[in-house]
C-alpha positions in Angstrom: -64.0 -59.0 253.8 -66.7 -61.6 252.8 -65.2 -61.7 249.2 -61.7 -62.2 250.7 -63.0 -65.2 252.7 -64.7 -66.6 249.5 -61.7 -66.2 247.4 -59.5 -67.9 250.0 -62.0 -70.8 250.5 -62.2 -71.5 246.7 -58.4 -71.5 246.3 -58.0 -74.0 249.2 -60.6 -76.1 247.7 -58.9 -76.0 244.3 -55.4 -76.6 246.1 -56.9 -79.7 247.6 -58.5 -80.8 244.5 -55.3 -80.6 242.9 -53.6 -83.1 245.4 -56.4 -85.6 245.0 -55.3 -86.4 241.6 -51.6 -87.5 242.6 -52.4 -91.3 243.0 -53.2 -91.5 239.3 -49.9 -89.8 238.3 -47.8 -91.6 240.8 -48.9 -95.0 239.4 -46.9 -94.3 236.2 -44.2 -92.3 238.0 -40.6 -93.3 236.7 -42.1 -95.4 233.8 -40.4 -93.3 231.0 -37.0 -93.5 232.9 -37.3 -97.3 233.1 -38.3 -97.6 229.4 -35.4 -95.3 228.4 -32.7 -97.5 230.4 -34.3 -100.6 229.0 -33.8 -99.3 225.6 -30.2 -98.4 226.1 -29.2 -101.5 227.7 -27.2 -103.7 225.4 -27.8 -107.1 227.3 -30.8 -107.3 229.4 -29.8 -110.6 231.2 -26.1 -109.1 232.3 -26.7 -108.7 235.9 -28.4 -112.3 236.0 -25.7 -114.4 234.3 -23.4 -116.0 236.9 -20.2 -115.8 235.3 -16.9 -113.8 236.3 -16.7 -110.3 234.7 -13.7 -109.9 232.3 -11.2 -107.5 233.1 -8.5 -106.9 235.7 -8.3 -108.4 239.2 -8.9 -106.1 242.3 -5.2 -105.4 243.1 -4.0 -104.7 239.7 -7.1 -102.3 239.2 -6.2 -100.7 242.4 -2.5 -100.1 241.3 -3.4 -98.7 237.9 -5.9 -96.3 239.6 -3.3 -95.2 242.2 -0.7 -94.7 239.4 -3.4 -92.7 237.6 -4.1 -90.4 240.5 -0.5 -89.9 241.2 0.1 -88.7 237.5 -1.7 -85.6 238.4 0.2 -84.8 241.5 3.9 -85.6 240.2 5.2 -83.5 237.4 7.4 -85.1 234.7 10.3 -83.0 233.8 9.5 -81.6 230.1 12.1 -80.4 227.7 11.9 -76.7 226.3 10.0 -76.9 222.9 12.7 -75.2 221.2 15.4 -77.8 222.1 13.6 -80.6 220.4 16.0 -82.2 217.9 18.7 -79.7 218.4 22.1 -81.3 218.9 20.9 -84.9 219.1 23.1 -87.6 217.7 22.0 -90.1 215.1 
């Protein structure tokens, strides 16, 4: 029983010691992600430049998105593959 208590005390001490080192690790937590994101960014000042974004206005973009979404719900009539070019007049 004494050996079991000793082993338990040592394992608790080791577990607490492992948790004591996290402030050193937390100081650099996320640095690799921030570095990778900065290296993949084309224009570092893009969010700070006060100029309008090139592209569509809101209503046009919304309408285009709605048309895109509806293209999956409505089926277009498709002709049979064997009738392509058969009986067409030129």
